[in-house]
C-alpha positions as CSV (number, residue, x, y, z in Angstrom):
1,X,-34.8,1.2,-7.9
2,X,-35.3,4.5,-7.2
3,X,-34.4,4.2,-3.4
4,X,-31.2,2.3,-4.7
5,X,-30.4,5.1,-6.7
6,X,-31.1,7.7,-4.5
7,X,-28.9,6.1,-1.7
8,X,-25.8,5.7,-3.9
9,X,-26.4,9.5,-5.0
10,X,-26.4,10.1,-1.6
11,X,-23.4,8.3,-0.9
12,X,-21.5,9.9,-3.9
13,X,-22.6,13.4,-2.5
14,X,-20.7,12.4,0.5
15,X,-18.1,10.8,-0.7
16,X,-16.9,13.4,-3.2
17,X,-16.9,16.0,-0.4
18,X,-15.3,13.6,1.5
19,X,-12.7,12.8,-0.8
20,X,-11.9,16.6,-1.1
21,X,-11.6,16.8,2.6
22,X,-9.2,13.9,2.8
23,X,-7.2,15.0,-0.1
24,X,-6.9,18.2,1.7
25,X,-6.1,16.3,4.8
26,X,-3.2,14.6,3.2
27,X,-1.9,17.9,2.0
28,X,-2.1,19.3,5.6
29,X,-0.3,16.1,7.2
30,X,2.4,16.6,4.2
31,X,2.9,19.8,5.4
32,X,3.1,19.1,9.0
33,X,5.3,16.1,8.5
34,X,7.7,18.4,6.6
35,X,8.0,20.7,9.8
36,X,7.5,19.0,12.7
37,X,8.3,15.4,11.7
38,X,7.9,12.5,14.7
39,X,9.0,15.2,17.1
40,X,8.0,14.8,20.7
41,X,6.4,18.3,20.1
42,X,4.1,16.6,17.3
43,X,3.6,13.9,19.9
44,X,2.0,16.0,22.4
45,X,0.0,18.0,19.5
46,X,-1.5,14.6,18.3
47,X,-2.5,13.9,22.0
48,X,-4.0,16.7,22.6
49,X,-6.1,17.1,19.6
50,X,-7.5,13.7,20.1
51,X,-9.3,14.9,23.6
52,X,-11.5,17.4,21.8
53,X,-11.9,14.7,18.8
54,X,-13.1,12.6,21.7
55,X,-16.0,14.4,22.6
56,X,-16.7,15.2,18.9
57,X,-17.3,11.3,18.2
58,X,-18.9,11.3,21.8
59,X,-21.6,13.8,21.6
60,X,-21.8,14.9,18.0
61,X,-21.3,12.5,15.6
62,X,-21.6,8.9,18.1
63,X,-24.2,9.0,20.8
64,X,-26.8,12.2,20.2
65,X,-26.7,11.5,16.2
66,X,-27.5,8.1,17.2
67,X,-30.1,8.6,19.5
68,X,-31.5,11.9,17.9
69,X,-31.8,10.8,14.1
70,X,-34.5,8.1,14.7
71,X,-36.5,10.4,17.1
72,X,-36.4,13.4,14.6
73,X,-37.4,11.1,11.9
74,X,-40.1,9.5,13.8
75,X,-41.3,13.3,14.6
76,X,-41.3,14.5,11.3
77,X,-42.9,11.0,10.1
78,X,-45.9,11.2,12.8
79,X,-46.2,14.7,14.2
80,X,-45.0,17.1,11.3
81,X,-42.1,19.1,10.7
82,X,-43.5,22.2,12.9
83,X,-43.3,19.9,16.2
84,X,-40.0,18.2,15.0
85,X,-38.2,21.5,14.8
86,X,-39.4,22.4,18.4
87,X,-37.6,19.3,19.5
88,X,-34.7,20.8,17.2
89,X,-34.6,23.8,19.4
90,X,-35.0,21.8,22.6
91,X,-32.2,19.3,22.1
92,X,-29.7,22.0,20.6
93,X,-30.2,24.2,23.9
94,X,-29.7,21.5,26.3
95,X,-26.1,20.6,24.1
96,X,-25.4,24.4,24.1
97,X,-25.8,24.2,28.0
98,X,-23.8,20.6,28.3
99,X,-21.0,21.5,25.9
100,X,-20.7,25.0,27.6
101,X,-20.1,23.4,31.1
102,X,-17.9,20.9,29.6
103,X,-15.5,23.1,28.2
104,X,-15.2,25.7,31.3
105,X,-14.8,22.8,33.6
106,X,-12.0,21.5,31.0
107,X,-10.1,24.5,31.0
108,X,-10.0,25.2,34.5
109,X,-8.7,21.7,34.9
110,X,-5.8,22.0,32.1
111,X,-4.7,25.4,33.8
112,X,-4.7,24.3,37.9
113,X,-3.1,20.7,37.1
114,X,0.4,21.4,36.0
115,X,0.6,24.1,38.9
116,X,-0.2,21.3,41.4
117,X,2.1,18.4,39.9
118,X,5.5,18.6,38.7
119,X,5.4,17.0,35.5
120,X,7.6,15.9,32.3
121,X,7.9,18.5,29.6
122,X,6.2,16.6,27.1
123,X,3.1,16.6,29.4
124,X,3.3,20.2,30.1
125,X,2.9,20.9,26.2
126,X,0.1,19.0,25.7
127,X,-1.7,20.5,28.5
128,X,-0.9,24.0,27.1
129,X,-2.1,23.2,23.8
130,X,-5.2,21.7,25.0
131,X,-5.7,25.1,26.5
132,X,-6.0,26.6,23.2
133,X,-8.1,23.7,21.4
134,X,-10.5,22.3,23.9
135,X,-13.0,25.2,23.1
136,X,-13.2,23.3,19.6
137,X,-15.3,20.9,21.4
138,X,-18.2,23.4,21.8
139,X,-18.0,24.1,18.5
140,X,-17.4,20.8,16.2
141,X,-20.0,18.9,18.4
142,X,-22.2,21.6,17.2
143,X,-21.3,21.2,13.7
144,X,-22.0,17.4,14.0
145,X,-25.5,18.2,15.7
146,X,-26.8,20.3,13.0
147,X,-24.9,17.9,10.5
148,X,-27.3,14.8,11.7
149,X,-30.3,17.5,11.8
150,X,-29.7,18.1,7.8
151,X,-29.0,14.6,6.8
152,X,-32.2,13.4,8.3
153,X,-33.8,16.2,6.1
154,X,-31.6,14.6,3.1
155,X,-29.4,17.6,2.8
156,X,-26.1,15.9,2.5
157,X,-23.5,18.1,1.0
158,X,-23.1,20.8,3.5
159,X,-21.9,18.4,6.7
160,X,-19.9,16.4,4.2
161,X,-18.2,19.5,3.1
162,X,-17.7,20.9,6.7
163,X,-14.2,19.2,7.2
164,X,-13.4,20.8,4.4
165,X,-13.3,24.0,6.1
166,X,-11.3,22.6,9.4
167,X,-8.5,21.2,6.8
168,X,-8.0,24.7,5.0
169,X,-7.6,26.6,8.2
170,X,-5.6,23.7,9.5
171,X,-3.2,24.3,6.5
172,X,-3.1,28.0,6.9
173,X,-1.8,27.3,10.3
174,X,0.6,25.0,9.5
175,X,1.9,27.2,6.5
176,X,2.3,30.3,8.7
177,X,3.7,28.2,11.3
178,X,7.3,28.7,10.4
179,X,6.8,32.5,10.4
180,X,5.7,32.3,14.1
181,X,8.9,31.6,16.0
182,X,12.4,29.4,15.3
183,X,11.5,26.0,17.7
184,X,8.9,23.8,16.8
185,X,7.8,24.2,20.4
186,X,6.4,27.8,19.5
187,X,5.5,26.8,15.8
188,X,3.0,24.1,17.1
189,X,0.6,27.0,18.6
190,X,-0.3,28.4,15.3
191,X,-1.4,25.1,14.3
192,X,-3.5,25.0,17.2
193,X,-5.1,28.2,17.6
194,X,-6.0,27.4,13.6
195,X,-7.8,24.3,14.8
196,X,-9.9,26.1,17.1
197,X,-10.9,28.8,14.6
198,X,-12.1,26.2,12.2
199,X,-14.5,25.3,14.4
200,X,-16.1,28.4,14.9
201,X,-16.3,28.9,11.1
202,X,-17.9,25.8,10.6
203,X,-20.8,26.3,13.2
204,X,-21.3,29.9,11.1
205,X,-21.3,27.8,7.8
206,X,-24.3,25.7,8.7
207,X,-26.9,28.6,9.7
208,X,-27.9,29.3,6.3
209,X,-28.5,26.0,5.1
210,X,-30.7,25.2,8.5
211,X,-32.5,28.4,7.4
212,X,-33.4,26.9,4.0
213,X,-35.1,24.1,5.6
214,X,-36.9,26.3,7.9
215,X,-34.9,26.2,11.0
216,X,-33.7,28.7,13.0
217,X,-32.4,28.4,16.9
218,X,-34.1,29.8,19.6
219,X,-33.2,29.3,23.0
220,X,-35.5,26.7,24.6
221,X,-34.8,25.2,28.0
222,X,-37.8,22.8,28.1
223,X,-35.7,19.9,30.0
224,X,-38.8,18.2,30.6
225,X,-39.7,17.3,27.2
226,X,-40.4,13.9,26.6
227,X,-38.3,14.1,23.1
228,X,-35.3,15.4,24.8
229,X,-35.7,12.6,28.1
230,X,-35.7,10.0,25.6
231,X,-32.5,11.1,23.1
232,X,-30.8,11.2,27.2
233,X,-32.3,7.8,28.0
234,X,-30.9,6.4,24.4
235,X,-27.7,8.0,24.4
236,X,-26.6,6.8,28.2
237,X,-25.7,3.3,27.0
238,X,-24.2,4.6,23.8
239,X,-22.4,7.2,25.7
240,X,-21.0,4.5,28.4
241,X,-19.9,2.3,24.8
242,X,-18.5,4.8,22.9
243,X,-16.8,6.3,26.0
244,X,-15.1,3.4,26.7
245,X,-14.3,3.0,23.1
246,X,-13.2,6.7,22.8
247,X,-11.2,6.8,25.5
248,X,-9.2,3.5,24.6
249,X,-8.5,5.3,21.1
250,X,-6.9,8.2,23.6
251,X,-5.3,5.8,25.1
252,X,-3.5,4.3,22.3
253,X,-1.7,7.8,22.2
254,X,-1.1,8.2,25.8
255,X,0.5,4.7,26.0
256,X,2.5,5.5,22.9
257,X,3.7,8.9,24.4
258,X,3.9,7.0,28.2
259,X,5.9,4.3,27.0
260,X,8.0,5.8,24.8
261,X,11.9,7.1,25.8
262,X,12.3,10.9,25.5
263,X,14.3,12.7,23.0
264,X,17.7,12.9,25.0
265,X,15.8,11.0,28.1
266,X,16.7,8.3,29.7
267,X,16.2,4.7,27.9
268,X,14.9,3.0,30.9
269,X,12.5,3.1,33.6
270,X,11.9,1.8,37.1
271,X,8.9,0.0,37.7
272,X,8.2,-2.4,41.2
273,X,12.1,-1.8,41.9
274,X,13.1,-3.2,38.1
275,X,15.1,-1.1,35.4
276,X,12.7,-1.7,32.4
277,X,13.7,-0.4,29.0
278,X,10.8,1.5,27.2
279,X,9.5,-0.5,24.0
280,X,9.2,2.6,21.9
281,X,11.0,5.5,21.0
282,X,10.5,9.3,21.0
283,X,7.5,10.1,17.7
284,X,5.2,6.6,18.5
285,X,2.3,8.9,18.5
286,X,3.5,10.5,15.9
287,X,4.1,7.6,13.7
288,X,0.5,6.4,14.9
289,X,-1.2,9.7,13.7
290,X,0.2,9.9,10.4
291,X,-0.6,6.1,10.0
292,X,-4.0,6.5,10.9
293,X,-4.6,9.6,9.1
294,X,-3.8,7.6,5.4
295,X,-5.8,4.6,6.8
296,X,-9.1,7.2,7.6
297,X,-8.8,8.1,3.6
298,X,-11.0,5.1,2.7
299,X,-12.7,4.5,5.8
300,X,-13.7,8.3,5.8
301,X,-14.8,8.4,1.8
302,X,-16.3,5.1,1.9
303,X,-16.8,3.6,4.9
304,X,-18.6,6.6,6.8
305,X,-19.9,8.0,3.6
306,X,-22.2,4.7,3.2
307,X,-22.8,4.4,6.8
308,X,-24.1,8.3,6.8
309,X,-26.2,8.1,4.0
310,X,-27.6,4.6,5.1
311,X,-28.3,5.6,8.3
312,X,-31.7,7.8,7.8
313,X,-32.8,5.2,5.3
314,X,-32.8,2.3,8.1
315,X,-34.2,4.7,10.6
316,X,-37.2,5.4,8.2
317,X,-38.1,2.0,7.6
318,X,-37.8,0.8,11.4
319,X,-40.2,3.6,12.1
320,X,-42.3,2.1,9.3
321,X,-41.6,-1.7,10.2
322,X,-40.8,-2.4,6.7
323,X,-38.2,-5.1,7.3
324,X,-38.1,-6.4,4.2
325,X,-36.9,-3.1,2.7
326,X,-34.4,-2.9,5.7
327,X,-32.8,-5.9,5.2
328,X,-32.2,-5.1,1.3
329,X,-30.6,-1.8,2.2
330,X,-28.6,-3.1,4.6
331,X,-27.4,-6.0,2.3
332,X,-26.6,-3.6,-0.5
333,X,-24.6,-1.2,2.1
334,X,-22.5,-4.5,3.2
335,X,-21.4,-5.5,-0.1
336,X,-20.7,-1.9,-1.1
337,X,-18.5,-1.8,2.0
338,X,-16.8,-4.9,1.3
339,X,-16.6,-4.1,-2.0
340,X,-14.4,-0.9,-1.1
341,X,-12.9,-2.4,2.2
342,X,-10.9,-5.7,1.1
343,X,-9.2,-4.1,-1.9
344,X,-8.2,-0.9,0.1
345,X,-6.6,-2.9,2.9
346,X,-4.5,-5.2,0.3
347,X,-3.7,-2.2,-1.9
348,X,-2.1,0.0,1.0
349,X,-0.5,-2.9,2.3
350,X,1.2,-3.4,-0.8
351,X,2.0,0.2,-2.0
352,X,2.6,1.7,1.7
353,X,6.3,2.2,1.3
354,X,5.5,4.4,-2.0
355,X,2.5,6.1,-0.7
356,X,4.6,7.3,2.5
357,X,7.9,8.1,0.4
358,X,5.9,10.3,-2.3
359,X,3.5,11.9,0.9
360,X,5.7,12.3,3.7
361,X,9.0,11.6,3.4
362,X,11.2,15.0,3.1
363,X,12.9,17.6,5.5
364,X,12.1,16.2,9.4
365,X,10.4,13.1,8.2
366,X,13.4,11.2,7.4
367,X,14.3,7.5,6.8
368,X,13.4,6.3,10.4
369,X,10.1,8.0,10.6
370,X,9.3,6.6,7.1
371,X,10.2,2.9,8.1
372,X,8.3,3.2,11.4
373,X,5.5,4.7,9.8
374,X,5.3,2.1,7.0
375,X,5.6,-1.0,9.6
376,X,2.3,0.6,11.4
377,X,0.0,1.0,8.4
378,X,0.8,-2.9,7.4
379,X,-1.1,-3.5,10.6
380,X,-3.5,-0.9,10.3
381,X,-4.9,-1.9,7.0
382,X,-5.1,-5.1,7.8
383,X,-8.7,-4.5,9.5
384,X,-9.7,-1.4,7.1
385,X,-12.9,-3.9,5.9
386,X,-13.6,-4.1,9.5
387,X,-13.5,-0.5,10.6
388,X,-15.7,0.4,7.4
389,X,-18.4,-2.3,7.9
390,X,-18.6,-1.0,11.9
391,X,-20.3,1.9,11.0
392,X,-22.7,0.0,8.7
393,X,-23.4,-2.4,11.6
394,X,-23.7,-0.3,14.5
395,X,-26.0,1.9,12.8
396,X,-28.3,-0.9,12.1
397,X,-28.6,-1.8,15.6
398,X,-29.3,1.9,16.7
399,X,-31.9,2.3,13.6
400,X,-34.3,-0.8,15.5
401,X,-33.3,1.4,18.9
402,X,-31.0,-1.6,20.4
403,X,-28.3,0.8,21.7
404,X,-27.0,-1.9,24.5
405,X,-26.0,-4.6,22.3
406,X,-23.0,-2.5,20.5
407,X,-22.3,-1.3,23.4
408,X,-21.7,-4.4,25.4
409,X,-19.5,-5.8,22.5
410,X,-17.4,-2.7,22.2
411,X,-16.7,-2.9,25.7
412,X,-15.6,-6.4,25.5
413,X,-13.6,-5.7,22.4
414,X,-11.9,-2.4,24.3
415,X,-10.8,-4.6,27.0
416,X,-9.3,-7.2,24.6
417,X,-7.8,-4.5,22.9
418,X,-6.2,-3.0,25.5
419,X,-4.6,-6.0,27.0
420,X,-2.9,-6.7,23.5
421,X,-1.6,-3.1,23.4
422,X,-0.1,-3.6,26.9
423,X,1.4,-7.1,25.3
424,X,2.6,-6.4,21.7
425,X,4.2,-3.4,22.2
426,X,6.9,-5.2,23.8
427,X,7.5,-7.2,20.8
428,X,6.4,-4.6,17.7
429,X,6.3,-1.5,19.4
430,X,4.2,1.1,18.1
431,X,3.5,-1.7,15.4
432,X,1.7,-3.4,18.3
433,X,-0.7,-0.6,18.7
434,X,-2.1,-0.9,15.5
435,X,-2.3,-4.5,15.2
436,X,-4.3,-4.8,18.6
437,X,-7.1,-2.2,16.9
438,X,-7.1,-4.3,13.7
439,X,-7.6,-7.5,15.7
440,X,-10.4,-5.8,18.0
441,X,-12.2,-4.4,15.3
442,X,-12.2,-7.9,13.2
443,X,-13.6,-9.2,16.6
444,X,-16.2,-7.0,17.0
445,X,-17.8,-7.0,13.3
446,X,-17.9,-10.8,13.6
447,X,-19.5,-11.0,17.1
448,X,-21.8,-8.2,15.9
449,X,-22.8,-9.7,12.6
450,X,-23.9,-13.4,14.3
451,X,-25.7,-11.5,16.9
452,X,-27.4,-9.3,14.3
453,X,-28.6,-12.8,12.5
454,X,-29.9,-14.1,15.3
455,X,-31.5,-11.5,17.3
456,X,-33.0,-8.8,15.1
457,X,-35.4,-8.9,12.1
458,X,-32.5,-8.7,9.6
459,X,-30.9,-11.6,7.4
460,X,-27.5,-11.4,6.0
461,X,-28.4,-12.8,2.3
462,X,-26.4,-15.6,0.7
463,X,-25.7,-12.6,-2.2
464,X,-23.5,-10.8,0.5
465,X,-21.2,-14.4,0.8
466,X,-21.1,-15.0,-3.1
467,X,-20.3,-10.9,-3.4
468,X,-17.5,-11.5,-0.6
469,X,-15.8,-14.4,-2.4
470,X,-15.5,-12.6,-5.8
471,X,-14.4,-9.4,-4.0
472,X,-11.2,-11.5,-2.4
473,X,-10.6,-13.4,-5.7
474,X,-10.5,-9.7,-7.3
475,X,-8.4,-8.1,-4.4
476,X,-5.8,-10.8,-4.7
477,X,-5.6,-10.2,-8.6
478,X,-5.2,-6.2,-7.5
479,X,-2.3,-6.9,-4.8
480,X,-0.5,-9.2,-7.3
481,X,-0.8,-6.9,-10.5
482,X,0.3,-3.9,-7.6
483,X,3.3,-5.7,-6.1
484,X,4.4,-7.0,-9.4
485,X,4.6,-3.3,-11.5
486,X,6.3,-2.1,-8.0
487,X,9.2,-4.5,-8.2
488,X,9.8,-2.9,-11.6
489,X,10.5,0.3,-9.9
490,X,14.0,0.8,-7.9
491,X,14.0,1.7,-4.3
492,X,14.7,5.4,-4.6
493,X,15.2,5.6,-0.1
494,X,14.2,9.3,0.1
495,X,15.9,10.2,-3.0
496,X,14.6,10.8,-6.7
497,X,12.5,13.5,-8.2
498,X,8.5,14.1,-7.2
499,X,8.1,13.2,-10.8
500,X,9.8,9.7,-10.1
501,X,8.1,9.1,-6.6
502,X,4.8,9.6,-8.4
503,X,5.3,7.2,-11.1
504,X,6.5,5.0,-8.8
505,X,3.3,5.0,-6.9
506,X,0.6,5.5,-9.6
507,X,1.8,3.2,-12.1
508,X,1.5,0.0,-9.6
509,X,-1.6,1.8,-8.5
510,X,-3.0,1.9,-12.2
511,X,-2.0,-1.5,-12.7
512,X,-3.9,-2.6,-9.5
513,X,-7.2,-1.1,-10.3
514,X,-6.7,-2.4,-14.1
515,X,-6.3,-6.0,-12.5
516,X,-9.2,-5.4,-10.5
517,X,-11.8,-3.9,-12.4
518,X,-10.9,-6.7,-15.2
519,X,-11.4,-9.6,-12.6
520,X,-14.4,-7.8,-11.6
521,X,-16.0,-7.9,-14.8
522,X,-15.1,-11.4,-15.6
523,X,-16.5,-12.5,-12.1
524,X,-19.7,-10.4,-13.2
525,X,-19.5,-8.5,-9.4
526,X,-22.9,-6.7,-9.0
527,X,-21.4,-3.6,-7.1
528,X,-18.6,-2.9,-9.9
529,X,-21.1,-3.1,-12.6
530,X,-23.4,-0.9,-10.6
531,X,-21.0,1.8,-10.4
532,X,-19.5,1.5,-13.9
533,X,-23.2,2.2,-14.9
534,X,-23.6,4.9,-12.5
535,X,-21.0,7.2,-13.9
536,X,-21.5,6.4,-17.4
537,X,-24.9,8.3,-17.1
538,X,-25.9,11.1,-15.5
539,X,-28.0,10.9,-12.6
């Protein structure tokens, strides 16, 4: 019971910080939507930003964290903190060398490529923005690594708070942008510079917390250290798998830009001697960005928070070979993910139009931008429960030192996603890219769940399936109540006061939440009861 209490306390700390970050993230996106809309300039920025973000997820939050945390935990448990802290410095030194080399190579490439090849304006802008933002890779990967260390030591606040700093810097850049030039192409550089600076600030704020834990960085180029070798060996398949996944995520945006007609440009392109109409219009990458940001709200606040909190717990049980408590922790995490993910999917689908109307629709973000974003959110939202659950499932595999299975399944689903992308865009435009992501994620979670039960020492208990059925019933009641309440308000089509737009969103939202709470109470849903008790007492 104490372990369960500590787990939910950790999730609450991470969730509160992540909620603050997501709220600021929505604020920054609202500001940027009003300034840049779904323009070619914002298309270029979203693609340029995804490249350093790819490395963050690959080397920081992804492969390195997954390989490092179980070994760091084992070092603490079996060899003591002093030896574990030496291991920390060895890995940190290797990371500094690798990241520094990647940044130098990238900067040289982005400078040389446009001088060797003739490129369209949108691709030239992407490379110019990358020259400014790519060093962010160095800082943000170090931030993710330091966060993994602190999480292992059960310090969850600062790693969860760091994204708040990034959003504050980004907001400052967006607010300053209109004063830096008269064209969008000039204004966007203020946002790019603020992104780079945010990485530096995030690194600096981690130093006091590390020192408090007794950690201070020393340059230790011991590349023959057995712990480092083990990390690199375990990273290899994860890097391969995550590399394919993250490149595929980047390809979504590249496809959105490459298969979209340019503003004021031709509506067709030539392929194999045939004239083919572009399946999408300019702004497709921007629409994907705004939609994904809304979907990331529940994913970050609850899904990633649960996976982050439970991963060190999984690793500890695995090191001790305590498979009974491992299974219990896994089932609790999975039930909580379903409890959040399924109603979030249905809720966003029902209320997507008033959400967009309140948050984004103003100035440069017009009716067409709102319609396209709403359509993409519909397809993305289908898979919210799967996006959340994947983080927990994959960490369960990693904690028992099986890094190969998620890679194989992920690689297969990436292939499925790419095929669906290139097929569905001709029918659903940018909505096809979102639907492909949802289908691939749902396929991946089903396959991993089956493998988990057959090959590992974990059982998905019957209580998970009972809880799933109750959650679906409560979620359908919630969706029905939200839809009915929304029908009571007339569509504003971009008009109406901010107050009315707020009422048009929050009254249906509160009606939906009330219906979900009442149905959960009547069905005696365990997760609902636990959260109510947790909120009523001081923990």
